[in-house]
C-alpha positions as CSV (number, residue, x, y, z in Angstrom):
1,X,83.8,98.8,102.9
2,X,81.2,97.4,105.2
3,X,80.8,100.9,106.7
4,X,80.1,102.2,103.2
5,X,77.6,99.5,101.9
6,X,75.8,99.3,105.0
7,X,74.9,103.0,106.6
8,X,73.0,103.9,103.6
9,X,70.3,101.2,104.7
10,X,70.5,102.3,108.1
11,X,67.2,103.8,107.9
12,X,65.8,101.2,106.8
13,X,67.6,98.7,109.2
14,X,68.5,100.3,112.7
15,X,70.7,98.2,113.6
16,X,73.2,99.1,111.3
17,X,73.9,102.1,113.4
18,X,76.2,100.2,115.1
19,X,78.5,100.5,111.8
20,X,79.1,104.2,112.8
21,X,81.0,103.0,116.1
22,X,84.9,103.4,115.1
23,X,84.7,100.7,118.6
24,X,82.3,98.3,117.3
25,X,84.4,98.3,113.8
26,X,87.8,98.0,115.9
27,X,86.5,95.0,117.6
28,X,84.8,93.4,114.7
29,X,88.3,93.9,112.1
30,X,90.6,92.3,115.5
31,X,87.9,89.2,115.4
32,X,87.8,89.2,111.4
33,X,91.9,89.3,111.1
34,X,92.0,86.8,114.1
35,X,89.9,84.3,111.9
36,X,91.2,84.6,109.2
37,X,94.6,84.1,110.1
38,X,93.5,80.8,111.7
39,X,92.0,79.2,109.3
40,X,94.4,80.3,106.5
41,X,97.6,79.6,108.8
42,X,97.7,75.8,108.8
43,X,97.5,75.7,104.7
44,X,99.7,78.7,104.2
45,X,102.5,76.8,106.2
46,X,102.2,73.3,104.4
47,X,102.1,75.8,101.7
48,X,105.8,77.5,103.1
49,X,106.9,74.1,103.7
50,X,106.4,73.1,100.5
51,X,108.0,76.1,98.5
52,X,111.0,76.6,101.4
53,X,112.8,72.6,101.5
54,X,115.5,73.9,103.7
55,X,113.5,76.4,105.4
56,X,115.1,79.5,106.9
57,X,119.0,79.9,107.0
58,X,120.1,79.4,110.9
59,X,123.2,81.5,112.0
60,X,126.3,79.4,113.0
61,X,127.4,82.0,115.1
62,X,124.1,82.0,117.4
63,X,123.0,80.3,120.1
64,X,123.7,76.2,119.5
65,X,120.1,75.6,120.7
66,X,118.6,77.4,117.5
67,X,120.0,74.8,115.0
68,X,117.8,72.6,115.8
69,X,115.2,75.1,114.3
70,X,116.7,74.5,110.8
71,X,114.1,73.7,108.5
72,X,111.2,76.0,109.9
73,X,109.5,77.7,107.2
74,X,109.9,81.5,107.3
75,X,107.6,84.6,105.8
76,X,105.1,83.9,107.7
77,X,105.0,87.7,108.2
78,X,102.8,87.2,104.7
79,X,99.9,86.0,106.5
80,X,100.1,88.9,109.1
81,X,100.3,91.1,106.2
82,X,97.3,89.4,104.2
83,X,95.0,89.3,107.3
84,X,95.4,92.8,108.5
85,X,95.2,94.3,104.9
86,X,91.6,92.0,104.3
87,X,90.2,92.9,107.8
88,X,91.0,96.6,107.7
89,X,89.8,97.2,104.3
90,X,86.8,95.1,105.5
91,X,85.8,97.6,108.5
92,X,87.5,100.7,107.6
93,X,86.0,104.0,106.0
94,X,86.8,104.0,102.7
95,X,87.8,107.5,102.8
96,X,90.2,107.4,105.3
97,X,93.4,108.8,103.8
98,X,95.0,107.8,107.3
99,X,94.4,104.1,106.9
100,X,95.1,103.9,103.3
101,X,98.4,105.5,104.5
102,X,99.0,103.2,107.1
103,X,98.7,100.0,104.8
104,X,100.8,101.5,102.0
105,X,103.6,102.0,104.2
106,X,103.0,98.5,106.1
107,X,102.9,96.5,102.6
108,X,105.8,98.5,101.2
109,X,108.4,97.8,104.3
110,X,106.5,93.8,103.7
111,X,108.1,94.1,100.0
112,X,111.6,95.0,101.6
113,X,111.4,92.6,103.7
114,X,109.9,89.6,101.2
115,X,112.8,90.8,99.1
116,X,115.2,90.0,102.0
117,X,113.8,87.2,103.2
118,X,113.9,85.6,99.5
119,X,117.2,86.6,99.2
120,X,118.4,84.6,102.4
121,X,116.1,81.6,101.1
122,X,117.6,81.5,97.5
123,X,121.2,81.8,98.9
124,X,120.7,79.5,102.0
125,X,122.6,82.4,104.0
126,X,121.6,84.5,106.5
127,X,122.4,87.7,104.8
128,X,119.7,88.4,102.2
129,X,119.2,92.6,101.2
130,X,122.5,94.4,101.6
131,X,121.7,96.9,104.8
132,X,122.7,99.9,101.8
133,X,119.5,98.9,99.6
134,X,117.5,98.0,102.7
135,X,117.8,101.6,103.9
136,X,117.4,103.0,100.4
137,X,114.5,101.7,100.0
138,X,113.2,102.5,103.6
139,X,113.9,106.2,103.1
140,X,111.9,106.4,99.8
141,X,109.1,104.5,101.2
142,X,109.2,106.9,104.0
143,X,109.6,109.9,102.3
144,X,106.8,109.6,101.1
145,X,104.6,108.9,104.2
146,X,106.0,111.4,105.7
147,X,105.4,114.0,102.9
148,X,102.0,113.1,103.3
149,X,101.1,113.2,106.9
150,X,103.2,116.9,106.5
151,X,100.4,118.0,104.3
152,X,97.6,116.0,106.5
153,X,98.8,117.4,110.2
154,X,100.4,119.4,111.9
155,X,104.3,119.3,112.3
156,X,104.4,118.9,116.3
157,X,105.5,116.2,118.3
158,X,103.4,115.8,121.3
159,X,105.3,116.2,124.3
160,X,103.6,114.2,127.4
161,X,104.0,115.4,131.0
162,X,104.2,118.9,129.7
163,X,101.1,119.1,127.7
164,X,102.8,121.1,125.0
165,X,103.8,120.3,121.5
166,X,106.9,121.1,119.3
167,X,106.5,122.2,116.6
168,X,109.5,121.0,114.1
169,X,108.6,123.0,110.8
170,X,109.9,121.0,107.5
171,X,112.1,118.8,109.9
172,X,109.2,117.4,110.7
173,X,109.6,115.1,107.7
174,X,113.1,113.9,108.4
175,X,111.7,113.4,111.9
176,X,109.0,111.1,110.7
177,X,111.6,109.6,108.2
178,X,113.7,108.4,111.3
179,X,110.9,107.3,113.5
180,X,109.6,104.9,110.4
181,X,113.0,103.4,109.6
182,X,114.1,103.1,113.0
183,X,111.1,101.3,114.5
184,X,111.2,99.3,111.4
185,X,114.6,97.7,111.9
186,X,114.3,98.0,116.0
187,X,110.9,95.7,115.7
188,X,113.1,93.1,113.0
189,X,116.1,93.1,115.6
190,X,113.3,91.6,118.1
191,X,112.4,89.3,116.1
192,X,115.0,86.6,117.1
193,X,113.0,84.3,119.1
194,X,109.7,82.2,118.5
195,X,106.9,85.1,119.6
196,X,109.2,87.4,120.8
197,X,108.8,90.1,118.4
198,X,105.0,89.4,118.1
199,X,103.5,89.9,121.3
200,X,105.5,93.7,122.4
201,X,103.8,94.3,118.6
202,X,100.3,93.4,120.0
203,X,101.0,95.3,123.2
204,X,101.7,98.8,121.2
205,X,99.4,98.4,118.9
206,X,96.5,97.3,121.4
207,X,97.9,100.8,123.1
208,X,98.2,102.7,120.5
209,X,94.4,101.6,119.3
210,X,93.3,103.3,122.3
211,X,95.2,106.6,122.1
212,X,94.4,107.3,118.1
213,X,90.7,106.5,119.4
214,X,91.3,109.1,122.2
215,X,93.0,111.7,119.6
216,X,90.4,111.4,117.1
217,X,87.9,112.0,119.2
218,X,87.7,116.0,119.8
219,X,85.9,116.1,123.8
220,X,88.7,113.4,124.6
221,X,91.3,114.7,122.8
222,X,90.8,118.3,124.7
223,X,89.7,116.7,128.1
224,X,93.4,115.1,128.0
225,X,95.4,117.6,126.4
226,X,97.1,115.7,123.5
227,X,96.3,116.8,120.3
228,X,93.4,116.4,118.0
229,X,93.9,115.1,114.9
230,X,90.7,114.6,113.1
231,X,90.1,111.2,111.7
232,X,92.7,109.5,112.9
233,X,90.3,108.2,115.4
234,X,89.8,105.1,112.2
235,X,93.8,103.9,112.5
236,X,92.1,102.3,115.5
237,X,90.4,99.6,112.8
238,X,94.0,99.2,111.3
239,X,95.7,98.7,115.1
240,X,92.9,96.5,115.9
241,X,93.3,94.4,112.9
242,X,97.1,94.4,113.6
243,X,96.3,92.9,117.2
244,X,94.2,90.6,115.5
245,X,96.5,89.4,113.0
246,X,99.5,89.0,115.3
247,X,96.9,87.2,117.7
248,X,96.4,84.2,114.7
249,X,100.1,84.6,113.9
250,X,100.9,84.0,117.8
251,X,99.3,80.3,117.4
252,X,101.4,79.3,114.9
253,X,104.4,81.3,116.1
254,X,104.6,80.3,119.8
255,X,107.7,78.5,120.8
256,X,108.6,76.0,119.5
257,X,107.5,77.8,116.0
258,X,105.7,76.3,113.3
259,X,106.5,78.9,110.9
260,X,108.6,82.1,111.5
261,X,107.7,85.5,110.7
262,X,110.8,86.4,108.6
263,X,111.6,90.5,107.5
264,X,108.5,90.6,105.7
265,X,106.6,90.7,108.8
266,X,109.1,92.4,110.8
267,X,109.8,95.3,109.2
268,X,105.7,95.7,107.9
269,X,105.0,95.8,111.6
270,X,107.4,98.2,112.7
271,X,106.8,100.5,109.9
272,X,103.0,100.3,110.6
273,X,103.6,101.2,114.2
274,X,105.7,103.7,113.6
275,X,103.3,105.3,111.3
276,X,100.5,105.1,113.6
277,X,102.3,107.5,116.5
278,X,103.8,110.0,113.9
279,X,99.8,110.4,112.6
280,X,99.1,111.2,116.2
281,X,102.1,112.7,117.2
282,X,103.2,110.6,119.9
283,X,106.7,109.6,118.5
284,X,107.1,109.6,122.8
285,X,105.2,107.3,123.9
286,X,106.2,105.0,121.2
287,X,109.4,104.6,122.5
288,X,107.8,103.7,125.9
289,X,105.4,101.5,124.7
290,X,107.7,99.6,122.6
291,X,110.1,99.7,125.5
292,X,111.4,96.4,124.6
293,X,112.3,97.5,121.1
294,X,114.3,100.3,122.1
295,X,115.9,97.8,124.1
296,X,117.0,95.4,121.8
297,X,118.2,98.0,119.5
298,X,120.5,99.7,122.0
299,X,122.1,96.7,122.9
300,X,123.2,96.3,119.7
301,X,124.7,99.9,119.3
302,X,126.3,99.3,122.7
303,X,127.9,96.0,121.7
304,X,129.0,97.4,118.3
305,X,130.5,100.8,119.4
306,X,132.1,99.2,122.3
307,X,133.5,96.4,120.1
308,X,134.9,98.9,117.7
309,X,136.3,101.0,120.1
310,X,138.0,99.0,122.8
311,X,137.9,95.3,121.1
312,X,135.4,94.0,123.9
313,X,132.0,93.1,123.4
314,X,129.3,94.2,126.7
315,X,127.0,91.3,126.2
316,X,127.8,87.8,125.2
317,X,125.8,88.3,122.3
318,X,123.1,91.3,120.4
319,X,120.4,91.7,120.7
320,X,120.0,91.4,124.3
321,X,117.8,88.5,124.4
322,X,120.7,86.3,122.7
323,X,122.8,87.4,125.8
324,X,120.2,86.2,128.4
325,X,120.2,82.7,126.2
326,X,123.5,82.6,126.4
327,X,123.5,83.4,130.3
328,X,121.7,79.7,130.5
329,X,117.9,81.2,130.5
330,X,115.8,79.0,128.7
331,X,114.2,80.6,125.4
332,X,110.6,80.5,127.1
333,X,111.9,82.3,130.0
334,X,113.5,84.9,128.2
335,X,110.2,85.5,125.5
336,X,107.7,85.6,128.5
337,X,109.9,87.9,130.4
338,X,110.2,89.8,127.6
339,X,106.3,90.0,127.1
340,X,105.7,90.8,130.8
341,X,108.1,93.9,130.6
342,X,106.1,95.0,127.2
343,X,102.7,94.9,129.2
344,X,103.9,96.8,131.6
345,X,105.3,99.3,129.5
346,X,101.6,99.5,127.5
347,X,99.8,100.3,131.2
348,X,102.6,103.0,131.8
349,X,102.1,104.1,128.4
350,X,98.7,104.6,129.2
351,X,98.7,106.1,132.5
352,X,100.7,109.2,130.7
353,X,97.8,110.4,129.2
354,X,96.4,111.6,132.6
355,X,99.9,112.9,133.8
356,X,99.5,116.0,132.2
């Protein structure tokens, strides 16, 4: 919005030339989202406490240390979505179809998560929206986004290390749907400890802020042998706003959390990250950068498969962060060690851009 308002005045006020640069507007989006989350955070939490007299329902079969969290308000993801959306619109080019699609999918998945959280709170149990309905709604919104991307970009997947692309044709729509739904649910599974999901989200969003900027710049893209997607660089503003919103939320969500993210945040953030990766054809790099999310998801799949086939559990509890809790690791130790792994994976992901 600021771009559209101020650029026409550039001839009269030369310093407004800064708003032409995606890097400047990305930093502005990050700072704005962070400040919004900080300022709104405390009043928002007090409001949630008034609305949620009993707070988020805590699973009885989880680690006993979690029972003391009973009464902590949830749906803190609304704070993230508010900061992310307002900051993105403020700093983006209003003509950017990529950013509008990213925001649309993120908010749509946030709506699904919001319904889930509301049902959990109203019924005071941890079940919420049935998995069947959740998958249907996710698939509908994913199909719309996937078809839009199919119309806007080439149906290709970049293959790291080989400097080549796989043209999937119509199958690309189904593949994008799989990535969007999978990433959304993976972040949701990771959101089980204070700050555990939000910091890897920050790492992945920062990583992709760089990747989408390079992808949208024709000279950088050709030099690095990655697909050039005209207009995709504007997604850097969206990624930066996500980083700022998540940092602001982490201020209140770090151990011991004043508020939980809830599905309204985790499903939305996962969907947003998945869309960004698909928009620039870097789904494989998303697997590397989001390795913590992949690990959490695989641990659940292994646990369920093993129990159904053999009656035995591989982990003490899944997702895997609960396994380490039950082994005796204090919650902060689990969280920080997963953060460190996420940081290393982000560095590895960026390094792959030079290994072509």
